[in-house]
Structures are given as C-alpha cells and as structure tokens.
LUMVO-166372 format. One line per 4 residues: number of its first residue (from 1); their letters; for each residue z, y, x of C-alpha. Coordinates in steps of 0.05 Angstrom, whole numbers. Example, Ala and Ser with C-alpha at 12.3 -4.5 7.8 and 13.67 -1.06 7.14 Angstrom:
<votis>
1) AS) 156:-90:246 | 143:-21:273
</votis>
This chain:
<votis>
1) MITK) 609:-118:379 | 573:-81:319 | 605:-76:260 | 575:-57:188
5) QTQF) 599:-17:133 | 576:-41:58 | 530:2:18 | 551:-36:-50
9) RRDL) 611:-12:-85 | 626:-49:-151 | 675:-102:-165 | 645:-165:-184
13) PDSL) 683:-231:-214 | 700:-276:-147 | 657:-325:-162 | 595:-284:-158
17) SDLV) 613:-242:-99 | 560:-281:-59 | 511:-246:-98 | 521:-177:-59
21) DLAY) 502:-221:4 | 445:-250:-37 | 420:-169:-57 | 420:-157:16
25) DLRW) 386:-217:44 | 308:-190:45 | 289:-267:60 | 325:-291:-6
29) NNCT) 335:-238:-49 | 261:-259:-83 | 261:-318:-78 | 254:-361:-145
33) AART) 324:-379:-162 | 342:-310:-140 | 282:-277:-184 | 317:-315:-248
37) IWWH) 391:-290:-235 | 364:-210:-233 | 324:-225:-296 | 386:-252:-333
41) LDPT) 440:-190:-308 | 378:-136:-329 | 313:-158:-340 | 290:-85:-358
45) VWQR) 320:-52:-291 | 287:-116:-251 | 217:-117:-285 | 211:-39:-269
49) TENP) 241:-35:-201 | 247:-104:-167 | 313:-86:-132 | 370:-128:-130
53) LLVL) 420:-75:-115 | 400:-34:-170 | 408:-94:-214 | 477:-104:-190
57) RSAK) 496:-38:-204 | 466:-39:-268 | 488:-103:-308 | 534:-103:-357
61) QERF) 596:-146:-345 | 585:-185:-408 | 522:-208:-367 | 559:-229:-303
65) DSLT) 616:-267:-344 | 556:-298:-374 | 518:-321:-315 | 562:-383:-294
69) NEGT) 551:-404:-367 | 485:-390:-389 | 446:-455:-375 | 377:-424:-340
73) AQRA) 415:-375:-296 | 472:-424:-281 | 423:-477:-258 | 385:-420:-219
77) LESW) 450:-396:-191 | 462:-462:-166 | 397:-478:-144 | 401:-419:-98
81) RREV) 468:-433:-71 | 445:-506:-49 | 377:-474:-25 | 411:-415:22
85) SAYY) 474:-469:47 | 424:-519:64 | 375:-458:103 | 433:-432:142
89) NREP) 468:-501:159 | 404:-538:184 | 381:-541:249 | 318:-493:256
93) AFAK) 258:-519:288 | 261:-479:344 | 328:-499:369 | 302:-575:371
97) RDNS) 252:-558:427 | 268:-575:494 | 249:-509:533 | 282:-465:472
101) QALQ) 337:-439:532 | 285:-413:565 | 272:-353:511 | 329:-311:497
105) RVAY) 302:-256:458 | 244:-225:425 | 247:-149:405 | 192:-142:359
109) FSME) 168:-69:336 | 125:-42:282 | 113:27:248 | 116:-18:176
113) FGLG) 146:-80:151 | 134:-104:86 | 190:-151:60 | 201:-134:-13
117) ESLP) 189:-77:-64 | 261:-60:-61 | 245:-33:17 | 186:3:8
121) IYSG) 171:18:84 | 106:-12:91 | 25:12:64 | -15:-46:73
125) GLGM) -41:-109:113 | 1:-93:172 | 67:-93:138 | 52:-147:105
129) LAGD) 37:-184:173 | 102:-158:204 | 149:-180:139 | 123:-248:136
133) HLKT) 131:-251:216 | 205:-236:212 | 214:-285:148 | 187:-336:191
137) ASDL) 227:-323:252 | 288:-337:210 | 258:-398:179 | 242:-427:250
141) GVPL) 308:-401:277 | 260:-359:335 | 315:-314:369 | 280:-246:344
145) VAVG) 306:-168:333 | 264:-122:304 | 245:-47:301 | 223:-3:254
149) LLYQ) 233:70:224 | 269:89:159 | 224:132:106 | 256:177:63
153) QGYF) 192:179:22 | 144:120:55 | 77:111:30 | 52:142:-22
157) RQVI) 54:117:-94 | -17:112:-130 | -33:146:-202 | -96:153:-228
161) GADG) -116:214:-269 | -147:225:-324 | -219:224:-299 | -207:166:-256
165) EQLE) -185:191:-201 | -131:180:-154 | -60:231:-152 | -9:215:-99
169) AYPF) 64:213:-110 | 115:219:-56 | 182:193:-89 | 246:194:-45
173) NDPG) 271:132:-20 | 351:135:-27 | 385:99:27 | 441:72:-20
177) SLPI) 392:34:-74 | 356:6:-8 | 379:-66:25 | 397:-40:86
181) RPVA) 469:-25:111 | 489:36:164 | 512:8:232 | 575:26:250
185) DEDG) 601:29:329 | 667:3:354 | 702:64:323 | 674:60:258
189) RWRR) 629:114:272 | 558:116:244 | 517:96:303 | 459:142:324
193) VELP) 406:138:388 | 396:210:417 | 323:219:436 | 310:285:483
197) LPGR) 260:329:460 | 248:397:476 | 308:447:477 | 344:391:437
201) LLSL) 371:322:423 | 341:289:365 | 391:245:330 | 370:182:293
205) KVWE) 412:146:250 | 412:72:246 | 405:24:192 | 408:-50:192
209) ARVG) 366:-95:150 | 383:-171:148 | 318:-221:141 | 351:-289:131
213) RVRL) 372:-301:216 | 331:-232:233 | 356:-170:240 | 313:-114:228
217) YLLD) 341:-41:258 | 311:21:226 | 318:86:260 | 332:151:210
221) SNDE) 318:219:229 | 347:252:164 | 409:268:203 | 451:333:185
225) MNTA) 456:343:255 | 384:349:271 | 348:415:240 | 302:420:177
229) WDRG) 230:406:212 | 264:343:247 | 291:313:197 | 225:307:156
233) ITAQ) 194:269:222 | 213:204:193 | 201:225:121 | 124:198:107
237) LYDA) 95:133:131 | 30:151:186 | 53:225:174 | -18:257:169
241) GRDK) 1:316:217 | -15:302:291 | 62:331:324 | 98:281:268
245) RLLQ) 62:218:289 | 73:237:353 | 141:237:347 | 148:176:299
249) ELVL) 113:139:356 | 161:166:405 | 222:148:356 | 192:83:351
253) GVGG) 181:70:425 | 232:104:462 | 282:104:414 | 275:40:395
257) WYLI) 278:16:462 | 344:65:472 | 373:27:409 | 359:-49:438
261) EQFG) 401:-23:504 | 457:10:472 | 468:-55:421 | 470:-92:489
265) IDVD) 415:-145:472 | 382:-179:521 | 318:-186:512 | 256:-222:552
269) VCHL) 198:-207:505 | 185:-143:478 | 128:-152:425 | 80:-83:398
273) NEGH) 52:-95:332 | -4:-46:354 | -2:6:397 | 44:53:352
277) AAFA) 105:35:395 | 75:31:462 | 114:82:495 | 172:27:491
281) VFAR) 137:-5:555 | 164:58:599 | 229:62:562 | 239:-9:576
285) AAGF) 211:-10:653 | 262:60:665 | 320:22:633 | 315:-36:679
289) ASKH) 298:10:740 | 363:36:725 | 406:-28:715 | 384:-56:778
293) GLPL) 372:7:826 | 295:-4:832 | 241:43:838 | 203:56:773
297) RVAF) 135:21:788 | 176:-50:811 | 210:-46:749 | 146:-33:710
301) TATR) 120:-87:748 | 166:-135:728 | 185:-121:660 | 111:-112:642
305) AGNL) 107:-193:642 | 147:-195:585 | 116:-145:544 | 63:-168:490
309) FTTH) 14:-129:456 | -23:-146:383 | -77:-110:367 | -97:-106:299
313) TPVE) -152:-56:303 | -233:-69:304 | -258:4:319 | -241:46:370
317) AAFD) -235:102:316 | -171:71:288 | -131:80:353 | -81:129:360
321) CFDP) -97:181:400 | -65:252:418 | -84:308:454 | -62:318:528
325) NLLA) -25:384:513 | 12:356:445 | 31:299:492 | 58:350:550
329) KYAQ) 97:387:492 | 144:329:465 | 140:268:511 | 158:313:581
333) PFLD) 233:306:570 | 237:240:564 | 185:235:624 | 231:274:664
337) NVGL) 288:229:649 | 256:173:670 | 222:197:742 | 153:194:707
341) DFET) 103:247:725 | 58:276:667 | 1:252:708 | 11:178:715
345) LLRL) 25:171:635 | -31:210:627 | -85:160:658 | -52:95:640
349) GRRN) -70:122:560 | -139:140:583 | -197:86:592 | -228:121:647
353) PSDQ) -168:145:682 | -210:196:719 | -232:222:655 | -200:290:649
357) TEPF) -226:306:579 | -207:240:550 | -147:242:499 | -85:205:508
361) NMAW) -96:135:472 | -40:91:451 | -83:28:450 | -102:33:523
365) LAMR) -26:44:539 | -8:-15:508 | -63:-55:547 | -38:-26:612
369) GCGQ) 33:-35:598 | 30:-111:579 | 21:-173:612 | -8:-202:558
373) VNAV) -52:-187:494 | -77:-218:427 | -126:-210:376 | -107:-234:299
377) SELH) -171:-278:290 | -217:-315:336 | -273:-266:316 | -224:-204:329
381) GAVS) -219:-232:398 | -289:-229:415 | -294:-156:380 | -223:-130:416
385) RDLF) -257:-163:483 | -323:-123:477 | -268:-60:452 | -225:-61:517
389) GMMF) -290:-88:559 | -295:-24:588 | -229:-25:618 | -251:-77:658
393) PRWP) -311:-61:684 | -367:-111:713 | -316:-164:687 | -356:-217:636
397) RTQV) -339:-200:563 | -313:-269:562 | -257:-257:612 | -232:-195:581
401) PVRA) -154:-211:571 | -154:-211:497 | -133:-282:462 | -131:-294:386
405) ITNG) -73:-312:353 | -94:-314:286 | -54:-280:233 | -10:-333:177
409) VHVP) 26:-310:114 | 90:-337:97 | 82:-384:40 | 150:-390:7
413) TWAS) 141:-308:-2 | 71:-320:-35 | 79:-382:-68 | 89:-374:-152
417) QRAS) 141:-419:-171 | 94:-461:-204 | 47:-467:-131 | 124:-486:-106
421) KIWS) 130:-543:-148 | 57:-565:-141 | 70:-569:-70 | 135:-609:-74
425) DDSD) 152:-686:-74 | 218:-678:-92 | 249:-696:-24 | 300:-663:10
429) CPLW) 254:-643:70 | 246:-567:65 | 172:-547:61 | 141:-496:113
433) LDAL) 205:-501:163 | 179:-545:215 | 125:-586:232 | 57:-589:182
437) DQVA) 29:-649:190 | 42:-681:123 | 56:-611:87 | 1:-627:41
441) DPVR) 9:-695:20 | 41:-674:-51 | -17:-639:-68 | -70:-691:-37
445) KRSP) -36:-736:-101 | -42:-697:-157 | -84:-712:-208 | -146:-672:-224
449) QELW) -116:-660:-290 | -42:-637:-259 | -87:-588:-211 | -125:-555:-274
453) TFRT) -62:-552:-308 | -27:-520:-257 | -90:-466:-249 | -86:-455:-327
457) EQRH) -20:-438:-328 | -23:-393:-264 | -79:-354:-296 | -43:-343:-364
461) ALLR) 20:-321:-330 | -19:-268:-279 | -59:-241:-351 | 14:-233:-388
465) YVED) 42:-186:-328 | -24:-152:-322 | -34:-138:-395 | 37:-109:-398
469) RYLM) 29:-67:-334 | -42:-43:-350 | -7:-27:-429 | 44:15:-389
473) QLKQ) -9:47:-341 | -46:71:-409 | 17:96:-438 | 26:141:-386
477) QGRE) -44:166:-381 | -38:182:-453 | -100:138:-465 | -104:98:-534
481) VPAP) -69:34:-521 | -99:-29:-551 | -61:-76:-595 | -19:-125:-545
485) GSLL) -51:-196:-535 | -125:-159:-545 | -140:-142:-476 | -150:-203:-435
489) DPNV) -172:-283:-451 | -135:-331:-406 | -193:-382:-417 | -238:-335:-379
493) LTIG) -253:-347:-304 | -217:-293:-267 | -238:-254:-212 | -191:-206:-166
497) FARR) -214:-159:-122 | -148:-104:-80 | -147:-80:-19 | -138:-9:20
501) FATY) -205:27:-3 | -229:40:64 | -301:55:86 | -315:-15:111
505) KRAG) -276:-62:58 | -343:-44:18 | -311:-39:-51 | -371:-4:-81
509) LLLS) -409:-69:-63 | -389:-94:-131 | -418:-39:-166 | -479:-36:-120
513) DPDR) -520:-69:-187 | -477:-35:-242 | -523:-70:-307 | -525:-135:-264
517) LKRI) -445:-131:-260 | -445:-117:-333 | -489:-173:-348 | -442:-218:-301
521) LLNQ) -376:-195:-346 | -401:-201:-415 | -444:-267:-417 | -426:-300:-481
525) QHPV) -430:-368:-458 | -397:-362:-380 | -356:-295:-392 | -316:-266:-324
529) QLLV) -263:-210:-330 | -246:-174:-273 | -179:-143:-239 | -182:-91:-192
533) AGKA) -122:-54:-150 | -121:-13:-86 | -116:56:-54 | -147:106:-19
537) HPND) -109:147:45 | -101:209:23 | -142:244:60 | -206:186:55
541) GYGK) -247:235:9 | -300:176:15 | -249:120:-3 | -224:173:-62
545) AFVQ) -288:172:-86 | -300:90:-96 | -225:92:-131 | -253:146:-190
549) QMNQ) -321:110:-189 | -300:50:-205 | -247:69:-256 | -302:112:-291
553) FFAD) -345:47:-297 | -292:3:-325 | -274:67:-368 | -346:36:-410
557) PSLG) -328:17:-481 | -373:-26:-477 | -342:-73:-425 | -283:-84:-477
561) HRAI) -231:-90:-415 | -271:-139:-384 | -250:-95:-317 | -186:-68:-300
565) FLED) -165:-16:-250 | -94:-35:-241 | -57:33:-210 | -13:31:-151
569) YDML) -26:-28:-104 | 36:-56:-82 | 73:-122:-55 | 94:-137:-129
573) LGQH) 27:-130:-163 | 0:-173:-96 | 41:-228:-115 | 22:-237:-187
577) LVAG) -53:-229:-166 | -55:-277:-114 | -19:-332:-158 | -61:-322:-208
581) VDVW) -133:-304:-200 | -192:-362:-199 | -223:-326:-144 | -211:-283:-95
585) LNTP) -262:-230:-76 | -271:-207:-7 | -330:-156:21 | -310:-118:79
589) LRPN) -370:-105:135 | -369:-152:184 | -339:-152:235 | -292:-93:205
593) EACG) -239:-139:186 | -189:-159:238 | -164:-213:195 | -139:-206:135
597) TSGM) -91:-245:97 | -93:-232:20 | -141:-286:17 | -93:-327:54
601) KVLV) -38:-317:6 | -88:-340:-54 | -95:-409:-13 | -15:-435:-35
605) NGGL) -27:-420:-108 | -102:-455:-119 | -142:-389:-122 | -214:-396:-86
609) NVSV) -244:-353:-36 | -318:-313:-39 | -310:-271:25 | -360:-241:74
613) LDGW) -350:-285:150 | -310:-239:175 | -236:-246:194 | -196:-307:186
617) WDEA) -253:-332:134 | -308:-335:196 | -259:-393:223 | -244:-423:151
621) VDPN) -306:-445:130 | -378:-474:154 | -436:-434:143 | -477:-489:157
625) SPDN) -459:-533:102 | -448:-485:45 | -435:-532:-9 | -378:-571:23
629) QPGW) -333:-521:33 | -270:-500:7 | -295:-438:-19 | -365:-391:-22
633) IVGT) -394:-352:43 | -428:-279:16 | -476:-263:75 | -489:-289:132
637) RQSG) -469:-273:209 | -536:-233:215 | -528:-167:243 | -564:-111:221
641) SVDE) -558:-41:192 | -515:-21:159 | -554:-6:89 | -592:-75:106
645) VNRR) -529:-113:111 | -502:-76:50 | -576:-95:9 | -572:-167:42
649) DAAS) -493:-181:25 | -499:-142:-50 | -560:-188:-66 | -520:-250:-37
653) LYEL) -455:-241:-75 | -487:-227:-147 | -531:-294:-133 | -461:-333:-111
657) LEQK) -430:-306:-178 | -485:-322:-230 | -518:-395:-194 | -463:-425:-154
661) VIPE) -383:-398:-179 | -385:-385:-251 | -424:-448:-267 | -380:-492:-228
665) FYDR) -325:-457:-264 | -349:-478:-332 | -373:-541:-310 | -325:-595:-344
669) DQDG) -324:-654:-369 | -300:-685:-444 | -233:-664:-426 | -250:-597:-408
673) IPHR) -234:-609:-332 | -285:-579:-280 | -275:-634:-233 | -314:-599:-181
677) WVER) -289:-535:-180 | -217:-574:-178 | -238:-608:-121 | -252:-552:-84
681) VKKS) -190:-525:-103 | -150:-585:-68 | -194:-583:-15 | -171:-506:-2
685) MTEL) -95:-517:-22 | -97:-584:30 | -139:-563:91 | -125:-482:99
689) TPQF) -59:-471:72 | -25:-504:134 | -81:-481:175 | -74:-401:164
693) SATR) 9:-407:147 | 53:-365:189 | 92:-429:208 | 28:-441:249
697) MMHQ) 17:-375:273 | 98:-365:294 | 92:-443:338 | 25:-413:364
701) YIDQ) 68:-348:397 | 123:-382:415 | 74:-434:457 | 25:-377:481
705) AYLP) 58:-326:480 | 135:-315:477 | 157:-374:520 | 102:-357:583
709) AACQ) 120:-286:571 | 195:-297:576 | 185:-343:635 | 139:-286:674
713) FANR) 195:-236:662 | 244:-285:690 | 221:-296:753 | 195:-227:768
717) SADD) 268:-202:753 | 308:-253:792 | 331:-232:857 | 332:-151:853
721) AKVA) 261:-161:824 | 234:-196:887 | 169:-227:853 | 151:-161:822
725) SDIL) 159:-121:890 | 114:-174:920 | 63:-162:868 | 76:-91:879
729) RWSD) 58:-94:948 | -4:-138:948 | -38:-97:882 | -26:-34:925
733) QINA) -61:-74:985 | -120:-94:946 | -126:-26:924 | -134:-3:988
737) HWNH) -181:-44:1016 | -227:-61:956 | -283:-9:976 | -300:-51:1032
741) VRVG) -297:-123:1008 | -371:-148:999 | -408:-215:993 | -460:-226:1051
745) QVRH) -509:-283:1050 | -511:-337:1009 | -527:-410:1029 | -541:-478:989
749) WEDE) -565:-536:1002 | -563:-613:961 | -559:-687:980 | -554:-742:930
753) QYQH) -479:-733:914 | -474:-651:913 | -502:-588:910 | -472:-547:964
757) VSAE) -459:-470:973 | -431:-429:1026 | -414:-354:1026 | -404:-298:1079
761) CWLD) -349:-250:1058 | -317:-192:1082 | -253:-171:1065 | -240:-122:1104
765) DLTP) -165:-117:1126 | -142:-170:1069 | -125:-236:1080 | -159:-298:1051
769) DAIR) -109:-316:1005 | -101:-245:970 | -164:-260:944 | -206:-313:915
773) VEMY) -278:-332:917 | -315:-368:864 | -376:-395:833 | -387:-370:762
777) AESS) -432:-386:716 | -430:-360:634 | -415:-423:587 | -483:-440:539
781) TADT) -442:-465:490 | -369:-438:492 | -333:-374:496 | -297:-407:567
785) PSTV) -346:-397:628 | -355:-441:689 | -312:-424:745 | -307:-459:807
789) EMEC) -256:-440:870 | -288:-433:937 | -257:-452:1001 | -242:-410:1064
793) TREL) -270:-463:1123 | -275:-415:1175 | -266:-339:1208 | -345:-314:1225
797) PGSV) -357:-314:1294 | -363:-241:1328 | -340:-215:1248 | -277:-165:1237
801) NGFL) -242:-207:1168 | -311:-235:1170 | -300:-313:1138 | -343:-368:1108
805) FSVK) -326:-394:1038 | -359:-463:1018 | -359:-509:960 | -386:-576:937
809) INHD) -409:-579:868 | -437:-639:820 | -503:-640:790 | -489:-618:719
813) RPLS) -513:-545:727 | -563:-516:767 | -542:-473:823 | -592:-416:792
817) DFTV) -540:-415:740 | -482:-388:786 | -465:-328:819 | -416:-318:872
821) RVIP) -359:-267:856 | -300:-242:896 | -233:-221:853 | -161:-201:878
825) YHPL) -112:-268:870 | -31:-275:873 | -6:-333:850 | 51:-297:803
829) ANVP) 3:-240:778 | -43:-240:715 | -112:-223:734 | -156:-180:708
833) IENQ) -92:-144:662 | -59:-121:729 | -116:-111:771 | -185:-102:750
837) RIVW) -220:-102:816 | -288:-156:823 | -339:-151:868 | -405:-196:849
841) QS) -459:-224:904 | -515:-173:911
</votis>
C-alpha cells in the first residue's frame, strides 16, 4: 500500500480545505475556474508564478475569507466543485468498452512532461505531448501510470541580453513549492529506488504528481545518501555531459521499471515515449524472468510483445548515441544483475550488429526491444520507415514495421475561457471526454458575427497580456519603456511564430527578405504585427545566432513595435499565443517536423495556420484545392537542395501573406466582418479540431497499440511463457537454417478465370509451416502493397526438403507486377520486427 506525506503546511478554513487537493491536481489546477480562484487569492503571485501552491502559501487570510462571499470568485469555486465532482463520478469512456478488462495497466515513460508552469520539467514538444497524453488518459479513464525524472533545475530559462543575444539561467526547482508529494513506504519512510552503479548504489527518492486519475512518479537523485556528483544526475533536463545523459537514461529506464516492480503495479503495456527509456525493456524482461523462473531470452520474448516505442525523431542524428566504453562503465553492474552479457546489449543497440565501430543507439535498442513501433504523423511514418529500414535489409520500405498514430492536443488545456464557451452548447454533456462525432455542432451553429466577435476578443486579450509581459521584459533589460497601450493595435492582423530555434525550424525564413517583411508590417492600409518567441539549445550556436539576428531586426526603431520578441518561451506564454493570434506561422524544412502540435492548439481557439506541408499539416490539408482549405500552404511537396527549397518557400511565404492572407483578413462587409476569413475559421475549428485532438489520438492508441499489446503479452506470458518459448525456438530454428533457403524455378500460366503461379522452394531443415511463400507486388496508389499467400501443394520428387508452392490469382494485375518471396512465419510472432529474414525470387 502506497501512502503519501503531504507537502502543504497551512491551516485553511474547513470550507476551503479542498483547495489543497485542487492545487496538487495537475489536470484541474489550471482550468478556467481554478485560474479565477488563484487570481482572487493573490493576483501578484499568480501572475508571476502560475503556481497554485505558492498562491495558497502567500495569500492573506482575508482573501480566503472573501472567497466564499465575493461574487465572481464564489461562482468560480462552485463551478470548479461541480465540474470536478461530475468528472470523477461519471463513468469514463474507457470503462464503457466491452474489452476494457483486457488492459490492466500502461506504464508510460518519458524524459519530460509538460503539465503546467507549476511543474517545470519539460523543454518542448515532447514534454507537451507527454503532458497531454496523461491528461487525456485521465479524461478517458485509461489505466495508466507514468514515470519520469524530477529535475532540480529543469530546462534553462531564457533571458535576452542588451545586444539581442540569448542568455541562459538555471533557477532551482524547490520541491516544496511544486505540486508533488514524496511517496512513503508502509513504515512511513521516504520510498527510494536503488540502482547499481560502479562501486556504489544510487539512491533515488520517489515523488508523486497527480494528473486527475493518473499518477506520475518522478525519480530524484538529489538524495543525501548519494555523492555530490551523483546528486546532480537529475539536475538538468537533457544534461549536455555524456556521462550524466547516459545515467539519466539508465535512471529513467532501469530505475523507473524497478519503481514499477517495487510498487507492485501489474503492467501489461510498457510505452516508451522516445528511446530515452529503452533500458526498461531489459529491466522488465529481467523482472519477469526472476518472478517466473525463466531464462532471460524467453522472458525478453514474452515481454517484448507488451512494449510500445513511439519515435518522435525524423533524423538519425537526433537519436541518443553513446560510446561503448562509456556504456560499459555505467551499465555493467545492471547487466551483471540481470545476467546479460555486454556484447549482446551492444548488438541490440547497433543498426548493424556486426559493426564494431558503431556507437550504441537508444533508438535501435527500443526498436528491437518492442513489439510495436509508431511514428507521430503519417508523413513521419514514411520518414521513419526509411530511417529504420536498414534494420530490415531487403524488406520493402512500406513493410518496415512503423505505423503512424498522429499526435493530438488536450483541448481543455489549450482552449481559452472564451473558446470553451464557443464550443459549449450549455448541455450537461462534457466536451472531449468521450465520442467526437457531435463535438463541433455548437461551433457550426455560430453566426459569422459571433465568431468574429469571439476572435476579436481573443486578440485583444492576447495583446493585453503581451504588452504587460513585454514591458516587464524591457524594464529588466534597462531599455526605454513606452507608455502602456501604445505598443500593439488590437485591430491589426496578428501573426504568431513561436518554437524551438532549431535549424530545421527555419526561423530565419521570415527574415530572408528584411525589406519586404518591413513593407508587410508597416503597410498603412493593411498593417500586420508579428509576435515571436523561442529558445535555442544552449549548445546550438546557429540557433542562438538566429535569436540574436531576429532581436536585432525587431529593435529597428522604424518598425515601431510592429514586431516583438518575447523572451523565455514557456507553456504559459504558449497558451496565450495560441489563444489570441489570428495566424500561426510554421516553416520547418520538410520533412524534418515529426508532427508539431503548436498549430493544433490554435485550432480550438479559432486561429488559422500558415504552414509548410510537414508533420500534421501534411495530412490536414489538400494542396490540390488550395482555395478551399482551413488554412494556407507554404511551398509544395517538391524536394530539392536546401538552398533551393529555402528560396522557394520564402517566396511562397511572402506571396501568400501579401496576396492571400492579409487581403482576406481586411476584406470586410458593411458591418466590418471578413466573411471569407470567418468561413475559414469555422472550417478549421469544426473539421480539424476533433481530428487533431488528443481524444482521437488516445482512442487510436487504445485500439491499435494498447489492447493488441496487452493481449499479446497475456498470451505469451501464460503457462510459464509457453508461447514465448515456442516463438523463441522457432526463431532460433529460422536463423540456423535460413542461409540455405532459396526460391527455385517459377512457372506461370493463364486460363480464362485465373493466372496460375507455382514456385519451387528449398527450405533446408525448416518445415513449410515455419515459413510463408508469397506473391508480392508494390502498390501503385497506396502504401499497402499486395501480398498473396501461396499454398504448399506437394514435396518435390527426389529433393531434400524441396517443396512446390502454388496459387491462382485473378486478372486484376499482370503477373509481371509480382515477385515470389519467402518470409518467416509463426501465427503468434510479429514479423518482421521479431525476425527480419527474407528471400526473394532471383
């Protein structure tokens, strides 16, 4: 039984004691009603920190006394209580499924989680996605527990220097002020997980964060029992030092799985959000082997079926790789514990297991240790199949085992208060917590005037927030501060561009023609204002140069604050930007954006996207009918050199803004309503918001990944892993004899009804039921190829293990499209992820 010590120490009135639970619940502590409560208690602390616990600690007693009497705050308190009560008392969507009992528990591992500014343990899109995943799992009632790391400093905070340069600060995350609680064991002691390292045991304290129905456990190396160096392992997110980076991933994967076992949580699906936690596949297998008295290889075969790897990376250079000597230094104690030799581990982490010069790659390990792999958009799926294709030599790219489950966003987190009202039909039906088929009906019914008023109010609210934040920024930089209200115009088209300043994001595309951009911004008839934010990695000199270049350009007095760079891009700033901008600009170098979710967050708030056909946007729009789209398309799908594509896309971007986007915004009727713009807003909101919501995404994970993985794991682990043992014997037999498998003479003939094919195959000592002979043809119109299984009709006379395989097919495609191939086959194995052998007709 897990008990928890409380962190909060302050006596509240009995009538408000539930505010402590609200402050610790990361699903609810930042909802609309909660924000009103925190603002009422202490507006200064709330505005500066967005941390409910700090608000509760700092608020004056009279503010608590007035909370139940003051109209707006009282209504917010009552609204929050009603919503939370309904949320936890209603039967969640997952529980209503007939097959819900097939899934006991998902363990979700991620290096970062973006759950709110009060828990700063994220850096960017990966963490935002992880946070939205947990909130949606809570909403739908998916049985999920999450594991991450508690960083003492987290990711850096950005400060812009006097010359526009990026400076980095690493403030300390005081656990006592975070919405987390230490986890205690049955004796009331702080629960710890121990991880063997060379010459010592690393002690990891365990913290718990509550995300609605979901629990997130965080491992913390800042324990007095550790050496000073070891206490710093979890100091910074994505530590640049290779030693600490490797140790962080050992802590997450191995320590994280030890935590799952120590708590006695029965897990049937282990979900790796990126390859950082890939060591968990061995920790899980070792625990299963020990519990059931099985060899490690059998346990690995059994548990692999229940492991899922989500890759977010479109380029191999972004995968975490480690020198084998460094790996041996830190991983050997763990390997000794589980009975795994170092060379076997190295082979699993190399694309070519026989290449002794290859470093150890966490993504290759994750691919080989998981029964399922998914990318995060359809385009990223194609890119990933190319990326991982070398691990499956001679297999067609379309059959490299990487499917796509496109990311989505947790709509309640990213919808502004005004947007929530636009989506509401005033019924008792909760939005985004179940089916999506009717969720957009209220928006469809809104009049053009309603939608335009809503968008205007959104823009006004954003600009008020931006002005307050930017004036504070100027004061802290010691620069001249303009009069309040003189910076931004609430009636001007407002474009947002905010993201990591990585090279492939192409922040510089906007500045490729500075004079033209100036003309766009300063146009007297159709003016534009531009809001930009973003961080470059501290070691990315190229990205930091872009930050400085953009700040220096924006500092030009002639622009008159038509372009503003907001420092320290974080979740709070992101929520305001996506709620209020008219246009969200996205210019990555295709196809380097795995998915990109920031543009999805604009959808629910009625903003429009102007984007390159990359990531999610590539499947959201149809470039063949550009005038009937819920946004605009920059460039084309045509490839070329980087310089050529940059020139082409920059020209397309400027042309779009000048000839399409800006004129449409200012094309008003006699009442001042831009009808074409509003129609596009309605189309974007109603057609794209449900499609790119995390609700849709989670249902896809349940149906395509979690339930199949849970069923496979249950099947393989039953009866002392009988099925896993059988699969392992089959795979060993395939590997022992495959070099002698070959396809001989292929004959074909036709009649009026069918085309007939026969193929001679020699199988060495394999039996026909251990393999499958197929006719294979690439698809001319889709990603799914055509495969037709051939039947073993007889043994070849006078041969040793020679067999004749035959098939008849209709006349839909000519036989010249098909090739005979032999692949391994076991009814319960995942081919090719578990055995990559293949032989083709020569």
